[in-house]
Each structure stands twice: as C-alpha cells, then as structure tokens.
C-alpha positions as CSV (number, residue, x, y, z in Angstrom):
1,M,-18.7,-5.1,-3.5
2,A,-16.7,-6.5,-6.4
3,A,-18.7,-9.7,-6.7
4,L,-21.9,-7.7,-7.0
5,G,-21.8,-7.3,-10.8
6,D,-24.1,-10.3,-11.4
7,I,-26.6,-9.2,-8.7
8,L,-26.6,-5.6,-9.8
9,S,-28.0,-6.9,-13.1
10,I,-31.3,-7.3,-11.3
11,A,-32.6,-4.3,-13.2
12,H,-31.9,-6.1,-16.5
13,V,-33.6,-9.3,-15.1
14,L,-36.6,-7.2,-13.9
15,K,-37.0,-5.5,-17.2
16,R,-36.9,-8.9,-18.9
17,A,-39.7,-10.0,-16.6
18,Y,-41.9,-7.0,-17.4
19,D,-41.3,-7.3,-21.1
20,L,-42.2,-11.0,-21.0
21,Y,-45.3,-10.2,-19.0
22,N,-46.5,-7.7,-21.6
23,N,-45.7,-10.0,-24.5
24,C,-47.6,-12.9,-23.0
25,Q,-50.8,-10.8,-23.3
26,S,-50.8,-11.2,-27.1
27,A,-49.6,-14.8,-27.0
28,P,-51.7,-17.9,-27.5
29,S,-54.1,-18.8,-24.7
30,E,-51.9,-21.5,-23.2
31,L,-48.9,-19.1,-22.9
32,R,-51.2,-16.3,-21.7
33,L,-51.9,-18.3,-18.5
34,A,-48.2,-18.0,-17.5
35,R,-48.6,-14.2,-17.1
36,E,-49.7,-14.5,-13.5
37,H,-46.6,-16.5,-12.5
38,I,-44.3,-14.0,-14.3
39,H,-46.1,-11.2,-12.4
40,A,-45.4,-13.0,-9.1
41,L,-41.7,-13.4,-10.0
42,A,-41.5,-9.7,-11.0
43,L,-42.9,-8.8,-7.5
44,C,-40.2,-10.7,-5.8
45,L,-37.5,-9.2,-8.0
46,E,-38.9,-5.7,-7.1
47,G,-38.4,-6.6,-3.5
48,V,-34.7,-7.6,-4.1
49,K,-34.1,-4.3,-6.0
50,S,-35.7,-1.9,-3.6
51,D,-34.7,-3.6,-0.3
52,L,-31.3,-5.0,-1.1
53,V,-29.6,-3.5,-4.1
54,N,-30.8,0.1,-3.6
55,N,-30.3,-0.1,0.1
56,P,-26.7,0.9,1.1
57,R,-27.0,-0.7,4.5
58,S,-28.0,-4.2,3.3
59,F,-25.7,-7.2,3.2
60,V,-25.3,-6.8,-0.5
61,H,-23.0,-3.8,0.1
62,Q,-21.0,-5.4,2.9
63,R,-17.7,-7.3,2.8
64,N,-17.6,-9.7,5.7
65,D,-17.8,-13.5,5.4
66,I,-21.5,-13.7,6.5
67,A,-22.4,-11.1,3.9
68,R,-20.5,-13.0,1.2
69,T,-22.4,-16.2,2.0
70,R,-25.7,-14.5,1.7
71,Q,-24.6,-12.7,-1.5
72,H,-23.7,-16.1,-3.0
73,A,-27.2,-17.5,-2.1
74,L,-28.9,-14.4,-3.5
75,K,-26.9,-14.6,-6.7
76,A,-27.9,-18.3,-7.2
77,H,-31.6,-17.4,-6.7
78,V,-31.5,-14.5,-9.1
79,G,-29.7,-16.7,-11.6
80,L,-32.5,-19.3,-11.3
81,C,-35.1,-16.6,-12.0
82,E,-33.3,-15.4,-15.0
83,K,-32.9,-18.9,-16.3
84,A,-36.7,-19.5,-16.0
85,L,-37.4,-16.2,-17.8
86,R,-35.0,-17.0,-20.7
87,R,-36.7,-20.3,-21.2
88,M,-40.1,-18.7,-21.3
89,E,-38.8,-16.1,-23.8
90,R,-37.6,-18.9,-26.1
91,L,-40.8,-20.7,-25.8
92,L,-42.8,-17.5,-26.6
93,K,-40.8,-16.9,-29.7
94,K,-41.1,-20.5,-30.8
95,Y,-44.9,-20.7,-30.6
96,Q,-45.7,-17.1,-31.4
97,G,-47.0,-18.1,-34.9
98,F,-49.6,-20.4,-33.5
99,K,-51.9,-17.4,-33.0
100,Q,-52.4,-17.2,-36.7
101,Q,-55.4,-18.8,-38.4
102,H,-53.6,-21.0,-40.9
103,V,-51.3,-23.4,-39.1
104,S,-49.8,-26.4,-40.8
105,L,-50.5,-30.0,-39.7
106,W,-46.9,-30.6,-38.7
107,D,-47.0,-27.5,-36.4
108,R,-50.3,-28.8,-34.9
109,F,-48.7,-32.2,-34.3
110,R,-45.6,-30.6,-32.8
111,W,-47.8,-28.5,-30.5
112,S,-49.8,-31.5,-29.3
113,T,-46.6,-33.5,-28.5
114,D,-44.0,-31.0,-27.4
115,G,-45.7,-27.7,-26.9
116,K,-47.9,-28.5,-23.9
117,K,-44.9,-30.3,-22.3
118,E,-42.6,-27.3,-22.6
119,I,-45.3,-24.9,-21.4
120,A,-46.0,-27.0,-18.3
121,E,-42.2,-27.3,-17.5
122,C,-41.8,-23.5,-18.0
123,K,-44.6,-22.7,-15.7
124,A,-43.2,-25.1,-13.1
125,D,-39.8,-23.5,-13.3
126,L,-41.4,-20.0,-12.8
127,V,-43.3,-21.2,-9.7
128,V,-40.2,-22.8,-8.3
129,A,-38.0,-19.8,-8.9
130,T,-40.6,-17.5,-7.3
131,S,-41.0,-19.8,-4.3
132,V,-37.3,-20.1,-3.6
133,L,-36.7,-16.4,-3.9
134,D,-39.7,-15.7,-1.6
135,V,-38.4,-18.1,1.0
136,F,-35.0,-16.4,0.9
137,L,-36.6,-12.9,1.4
138,S,-38.8,-14.2,4.2
139,K,-35.9,-15.7,6.0
140,E,-34.1,-12.4,5.9
141,G,-37.1,-10.7,7.5
142,I,-37.2,-8.0,4.9
143,S,-41.0,-7.9,4.5
144,V,-41.6,-6.9,8.1
145,L,-38.4,-5.3,9.3
146,W,-39.1,-1.9,7.8
147,R,-42.6,-1.9,9.3
148,L,-41.2,-2.6,12.8
149,E,-38.6,0.1,12.4
150,G,-41.2,2.6,11.3
151,T,-43.3,1.8,14.4
152,V,-40.2,2.2,16.7
153,E,-39.3,5.5,15.1
154,A,-42.9,6.8,15.5
155,L,-42.9,5.8,19.2
156,T,-39.5,7.5,19.7
157,R,-40.9,10.7,18.2
158,Q,-43.9,10.5,20.5
159,I,-41.8,9.9,23.6
160,D,-39.6,12.9,22.6
161,G,-42.7,15.1,22.2
162,L,-44.0,13.9,25.6
163,A,-40.6,14.8,27.2
164,R,-40.8,18.3,25.8
165,Q,-44.3,18.7,27.1
166,L,-43.3,17.6,30.6
167,G,-40.4,20.1,30.5
168,A,-42.8,22.9,29.5
169,L,-45.1,21.9,32.4
170,A,-42.2,21.8,34.9
171,A,-41.3,25.4,33.8
172,L,-44.8,26.5,34.8
173,V,-44.4,25.5,38.4
174,P,-44.6,28.6,40.7
175,P,-41.5,29.5,42.8
176,P,-41.5,28.9,46.6
177,V,-43.4,31.5,48.6
178,N,-41.9,33.3,51.7
179,G,-38.6,31.6,51.2
180,E,-39.9,28.2,52.0
181,R,-38.1,25.4,50.3
182,A,-40.1,23.4,47.9
183,A,-40.2,19.6,48.3
184,R,-38.1,17.6,46.0
185,P,-40.1,15.8,43.2
186,R,-38.7,12.4,44.3
187,S,-38.7,12.9,48.0
188,G,-41.1,10.1,48.6
189,S,-39.5,7.6,46.2
190,N,-37.0,4.8,46.9
191,V,-34.1,6.2,44.9
192,T,-31.7,6.0,47.9
193,R,-32.6,2.4,48.7
194,T,-32.3,1.4,45.1
195,L,-28.8,2.9,44.8
196,V,-27.6,1.2,48.0
197,L,-29.0,-2.1,46.9
198,S,-27.4,-1.9,43.5
199,L,-24.0,-1.2,45.1
200,V,-24.4,-4.3,47.3
201,L,-25.4,-6.4,44.3
202,A,-22.4,-5.1,42.4
203,R,-20.0,-6.2,45.3
204,L,-21.6,-9.6,45.4
205,R,-21.1,-10.1,41.7
206,K,-17.5,-9.1,42.0
207,A,-17.0,-11.6,44.8
208,L,-18.7,-14.3,42.8
209,R,-16.5,-13.7,39.8
210,G,-13.4,-13.8,42.0
211,Y,-14.5,-17.1,43.5
212,R,-15.1,-18.6,40.1
213,R,-11.7,-17.4,38.9
214,K,-9.9,-19.0,41.8
215,K,-11.9,-22.3,41.4
216,L,-11.0,-22.5,37.7
217,G,-7.4,-21.6,38.3
218,G,-7.4,-18.6,36.1
219,R,-5.4,-15.4,36.5
220,K,-6.7,-12.1,37.6
221,K,-6.6,-10.6,34.1
222,T,-8.2,-13.5,32.3
223,P,-12.1,-13.4,32.4
224,P,-13.8,-16.4,33.9
225,L,-15.0,-19.1,31.4
226,G,-18.4,-19.7,32.9
227,G,-19.1,-16.4,34.6
228,P,-21.1,-13.5,33.2
229,K,-19.3,-11.0,31.1
230,R,-19.6,-7.2,31.2
231,P,-22.6,-6.2,29.1
232,H,-21.9,-4.0,26.1
233,P,-24.2,-1.1,25.2
234,A,-26.6,-2.0,22.4
235,T,-27.4,0.6,19.8
236,R,-30.0,0.3,17.2
237,V,-29.0,1.1,13.6
238,N,-31.6,1.6,11.0
239,S,-31.5,-1.0,8.3
240,G,-32.4,1.4,5.6
241,F,-35.5,-0.5,4.5
242,K,-38.4,1.7,3.3
243,L,-41.7,1.4,1.4
244,D,-41.2,1.4,-2.4
245,K,-44.0,2.8,-4.5
246,K,-43.2,0.7,-7.6
247,R,-43.3,-2.5,-5.5
248,S,-46.6,-1.4,-3.8
249,E,-48.2,-0.8,-7.2
250,T,-47.1,-4.2,-8.4
251,L,-48.4,-5.9,-5.3
252,R,-51.8,-4.2,-5.6
253,S,-52.0,-5.2,-9.3
254,Y,-51.1,-8.8,-8.5
255,A,-53.7,-9.0,-5.7
256,S,-56.4,-7.5,-7.9
257,N,-55.6,-10.1,-10.6
258,I,-55.9,-12.9,-8.1
259,A,-59.2,-11.6,-6.8
260,T,-60.6,-11.2,-10.3
261,A,-59.5,-14.7,-11.3
262,A,-61.0,-16.2,-8.1
263,S,-64.5,-14.7,-8.7
264,P,-66.8,-16.8,-10.9
265,P,-68.3,-15.4,-14.1
266,P,-71.6,-13.5,-13.8
267,P,-73.9,-16.4,-15.1
268,Y,-72.7,-18.6,-12.2
269,K,-73.1,-15.9,-9.5
270,P,-76.8,-15.2,-9.4
271,R,-78.1,-12.6,-7.0
272,R,-80.4,-14.0,-4.3
273,T,-83.9,-12.5,-4.4
274,R,-84.9,-10.5,-1.4
275,T,-87.6,-11.9,0.8
276,P,-90.6,-9.6,0.8
277,S,-91.6,-8.2,4.1
278,P,-95.1,-9.4,5.3
279,D,-95.7,-6.1,7.1
280,F,-95.5,-4.2,3.8
281,Y,-99.2,-4.8,2.9
282,Y,-100.4,-3.8,6.3
283,L,-99.0,-0.3,6.0
284,P,-101.4,2.5,5.1
285,N,-100.5,2.6,1.4
286,N,-104.0,1.9,0.0
287,S,-102.9,-1.5,-1.2
288,S,-105.7,-4.1,-1.6
289,S,-103.3,-7.0,-2.4
290,P,-103.4,-10.0,-0.1
291,P,-100.4,-10.5,2.2
292,P,-97.8,-12.9,0.8
293,K,-97.4,-16.3,2.2
294,P,-94.2,-17.1,4.2
295,I,-91.4,-18.4,2.0
296,R,-89.7,-21.5,3.2
297,R,-86.0,-21.6,2.3
298,S,-83.6,-24.4,2.5
299,S,-80.8,-24.0,5.0
300,S,-77.2,-23.4,3.9
301,M,-76.2,-26.9,5.2
302,Q,-78.8,-28.6,3.1
303,R,-77.7,-26.7,0.0
304,L,-74.1,-27.8,0.7
305,L,-75.0,-31.4,1.3
306,G,-77.2,-31.4,-1.8
307,R,-74.2,-30.7,-4.1
308,G,-72.7,-34.1,-3.3
309,G,-69.2,-32.9,-3.6
310,K,-69.6,-31.7,-7.2
311,E,-67.4,-29.0,-8.5
312,H,-68.6,-25.6,-9.7
313,P,-69.8,-25.6,-13.4
314,A,-67.0,-23.0,-14.1
315,G,-64.4,-25.4,-12.8
316,I,-63.9,-23.5,-9.5
317,G,-64.5,-26.4,-7.1
318,L,-63.1,-24.7,-4.0
319,L,-64.4,-26.3,-0.9
320,P,-64.2,-24.0,2.2
321,A,-63.2,-27.0,4.4
322,E,-59.9,-27.4,2.5
323,H,-56.6,-25.9,3.8
324,Y,-53.4,-26.0,1.8
325,E,-49.8,-25.9,3.1
326,C,-46.5,-25.7,1.4
327,W,-43.3,-27.2,2.8
328,K,-39.7,-27.0,1.6
329,V,-37.9,-30.3,2.2
330,G,-34.1,-30.8,2.2
331,V,-32.3,-34.2,2.4
332,G,-28.5,-34.3,2.4
333,S,-26.5,-37.2,0.8
334,L,-23.0,-37.7,2.2
335,A,-20.1,-38.5,0.0
336,F,-19.4,-41.6,2.2
337,G,-22.3,-42.9,4.2
338,P,-26.0,-42.8,4.3
339,K,-28.3,-39.8,3.8
340,T,-29.0,-37.3,6.5
341,A,-32.3,-36.8,8.2
342,P,-34.7,-34.6,6.2
343,Q,-35.3,-31.0,7.3
344,F,-38.7,-29.4,6.8
345,L,-39.3,-25.6,6.4
346,P,-42.8,-24.2,6.1
347,H,-43.4,-21.8,3.2
348,R,-46.2,-19.4,3.8
349,R,-48.3,-18.6,0.8
350,G,-51.9,-17.7,0.2
351,Q,-54.5,-20.4,-0.4
352,M,-55.3,-19.3,-3.9
353,Q,-51.6,-19.2,-4.7
354,L,-51.1,-22.7,-3.3
355,R,-54.0,-24.1,-5.4
356,K,-52.5,-22.6,-8.6
357,M,-49.0,-23.9,-7.6
358,A,-50.5,-27.4,-7.1
359,A,-52.2,-27.3,-10.5
360,V,-49.0,-26.3,-12.2
361,F,-47.0,-29.0,-10.5
362,K,-49.6,-31.6,-11.4
363,E,-49.5,-30.6,-15.0
364,A,-45.7,-30.7,-15.1
365,S,-45.6,-34.1,-13.4
366,L,-47.1,-35.6,-16.5
367,Y,-44.1,-34.8,-18.6
368,D,-40.8,-34.7,-16.5
369,G,-39.1,-36.7,-13.8
370,K,-38.8,-34.0,-11.2
371,A,-42.1,-34.7,-9.7
372,L,-42.5,-36.7,-6.4
373,N,-45.4,-39.0,-5.5
374,E,-47.0,-40.3,-2.3
375,R,-44.5,-43.2,-2.2
376,D,-41.6,-40.9,-1.6
377,A,-40.0,-41.3,1.8
378,R,-40.0,-37.5,2.4
379,V,-43.7,-37.2,1.6
380,K,-44.6,-40.1,3.8
381,L,-42.6,-38.7,6.7
382,L,-44.3,-35.3,6.4
383,L,-47.8,-36.8,6.1
384,N,-47.3,-39.0,9.1
385,E,-46.1,-36.1,11.2
386,K,-48.9,-33.8,10.1
387,N,-51.6,-36.5,10.7
388,K,-50.2,-37.3,14.2
389,R,-50.4,-33.6,15.2
390,E,-54.0,-33.4,13.8
391,K,-55.1,-36.4,16.0
392,K,-53.5,-34.9,19.1
393,K,-55.6,-31.7,18.8
394,K,-58.1,-31.2,21.6
395,G,-61.4,-32.7,20.7
396,G,-60.1,-34.1,17.5
397,S,-60.7,-32.2,14.2
398,G,-61.7,-35.3,12.3
399,K,-59.7,-34.2,9.3
400,T,-56.7,-35.8,7.5
401,W,-53.8,-34.4,5.5
402,Y,-53.4,-35.6,1.9
403,F,-50.7,-35.3,-0.7
404,V,-51.4,-32.9,-3.6
405,A,-48.2,-32.3,-5.5
406,A,-44.4,-32.1,-5.1
407,R,-41.4,-31.2,-7.2
408,V,-37.6,-31.3,-6.8
409,V,-36.2,-27.8,-6.9
410,K,-32.5,-28.4,-7.2
411,R,-29.5,-30.3,-5.9
412,D,-27.0,-28.1,-4.1
413,P,-23.5,-29.6,-3.8
414,G,-22.4,-26.9,-1.3
415,K,-19.0,-25.3,-1.0
416,S,-17.0,-28.5,0.0
417,G,-18.9,-30.9,-2.2
418,M,-19.0,-33.5,0.6
419,V,-22.8,-33.1,1.2
420,V,-25.2,-32.8,-1.7
421,V,-28.6,-31.4,-0.5
422,E,-31.7,-32.2,-2.6
423,K,-34.4,-29.6,-2.1
424,A,-38.0,-30.2,-2.9
425,I,-41.3,-28.3,-2.5
426,V,-44.3,-30.4,-1.2
427,I,-47.9,-29.2,-1.2
428,L,-50.4,-30.8,1.2
429,V,-54.1,-30.3,1.8
430,R,-56.3,-30.9,4.9
431,R,-59.8,-32.2,4.3
C-alpha cells in the first residue's frame, strides 16, 4: 500500500527499542529500571513486524476501506511507541554523565528536581504505549489465530490420512463368490428417506418465499426482504500467521526477567529444615541415640496471621489474596451537547505486570496532570459496577474492589472532529 511507508519503518523503530534496551544497561540505576518496559514494548513491536508487516495476507497490504481504517489506527499506535522511545533516548543522553563519581552540585540539584519527574513520565509513556498496542493486537486476534489455524490444518491432515486408510481397507474386501451380488455398504441406512425429505423441505421453502414475496408486493425477480437468502459457500483462507523465532526468544527472555525479579533475594528465602523421621532410630543401624521428640510446628494460617499485614523486608509485599485488573475507559465529548456514556474494555495482563504498571502510574501521578483519582466519575462508575457484581456472587466473597492508579492515554478527535474521545487506563485491585 502507498500509505504504508510510515508503518514499514517498524524495523527502524524496533532497532531503536533494542539499542535503547542495551544502552540502559550501563545507565544510572534510575534509568536502568526502565529496561523492562522497553523490553515489553519491543515484544509488541516484534509481533507487529512478524504478524502484520511481513505477512502478505494481513490488512496492512490490503486496499479496501476497512483495511485503511485499521492501518490508520496501527500507524497511530506505532507513532506513539516511537515518540516514547525518542523521549527516553533524549533522557538517557541528558543524564548519562550522572554515572560518574564527580557530579557538580547544580547537576545534583537538577536531578533531584527535574530528573526523577522526567524518568517517571517516560516510564509512564512506555507503559501506556505498550498497553495501547497490546490492546490493538489482542483485538485483532493475532495472538491466537495462528494457533487455531495450525490446529485446523493438523486435523485436516489427519482426516485425509484416515480417508486414505479407509480406501486401502475397502480395496482389500474380497470379491463376491459364485456370482452372488454383494450387499451395498449403505443398504441399511436412511439415505433414500433423507433425500425425499430434503426435496419436500426444499419445495416448502420455495412456497414460503413465494408467499412472502406476494405479501410484500415484490416482483418475482426481487428477493424477499425478510426471507432467507441463498447461502453462499464458505471457504477458509489461511491468514498467513505463523510462529516467529525472534519473537519467541524475546518472549522467553521477557518472561525469565519477570520471574527473576519476582523471586526474593537468597537471604529472605530460607530453606525450611526437614523434620527428622522418628522411625530412623528404630532401624537396625546400631544407633544408641534416643529417639527425637515430636516437633510442633505452627500452621500456615498462624504464620500468615502473625505477620499483621506487614510487607516483606525486601519490599515485595505481595499478598496472595490480591487480584489486579486493568480497564481501558473511553468517554466521548460531543461538539454540541453533553458527554457520551463511558465505554469500558478489559485489558488482560499478568498480575506481576499490573503491579509494576500501577507502581509506574503512581510515581508519575506525583508530577504530571494526566493521572486520575478516586473522585473521577469514570473511576466511581467502574468501582460501583465491580462491587455490585462482587456482592451478587453466590455465597458472597466478602471482598471489595479498590482504586489503585489511572492515567489518561490520549484524546482522539476522530475523523470528523465532532466527537472527541478521551481514553484512560484504570487499574483496580480486589482485596
């Protein structure tokens, strides 16, 4: 397509993400924490490159109106990702000298006032760009479509092999003996009755269509408005999606980084001593030691209640009873008139990812005005709806949904400019 020039630069944007990911490794500690968000963004960009740009059957290479609309949305999402990466690049170059030992007092003051604010905003922009692009790819069904197609093709191959085996078995049937005619394979079936019944139903459908045509006053050649139309044959065309090795390696690396960050350091993960077996000293091993006394251990519930809700010494206060959810909220403002009703779209992410997103949004809310609080009408409406559903559950769960963090993503004026949609991401937690 002619308008694909900006989208085809995805390779350049992806290279920028990988270079920035590698450069953050040697950056100051505050900037080094943004590597994980850059890694997640690079993973989404790999999906766009392998599933859309390199796939000749995707909507990126089509020219109809629906494809152009989706191309415009993809172009906006990729541009948002590139904007976040460029801002992080400028910040990395600006504060690269802070890793040195001798830093002036003015630079230290500038870092304390502006540096932390810029880093928090950059990390929030990276998280927002990743979430928006991931929602777009999930809506297109790219992440699961190639798996379904692979399963269908595998079943088709198995069915073809089974048909060949049945043909080979039919060839092994011996011929009739003494001129006797062998019975037909379907002599006992209801094929004849089925054919007659299908003909009768076809005549009834034709009579019903004629009755509807006369009742509506239509001509013979015009199809009836409310009647059934002739079904067209449906053929399945492969979408061209396939497994990409580069994307799989990036996904495994990202998952391993999350698992490594989630595990506490060795000093805070002591190994529980094994309870000695009382039967050990009664075995014939020439041991004269007395048998050990039974060890009374406290239950898991007592240990949990004894903590008193305190967090882990390493700062990993992850309670197993907490469950996070992420929602994308959109509210339209008309050019003349009130606002439209808010629309809510769930955004599925892992629990560890949602916790880190909430921490980034909370940090960014201290410096900019894009953050939302509990008094916002959208947040109140979402919390009320979630708590109502929680109370209606069978038996009552006894848990409540609370607000964690929220941030405005963008304001989309649309094509006509008559409706401006403000989109935001809201993170809730159930305790």
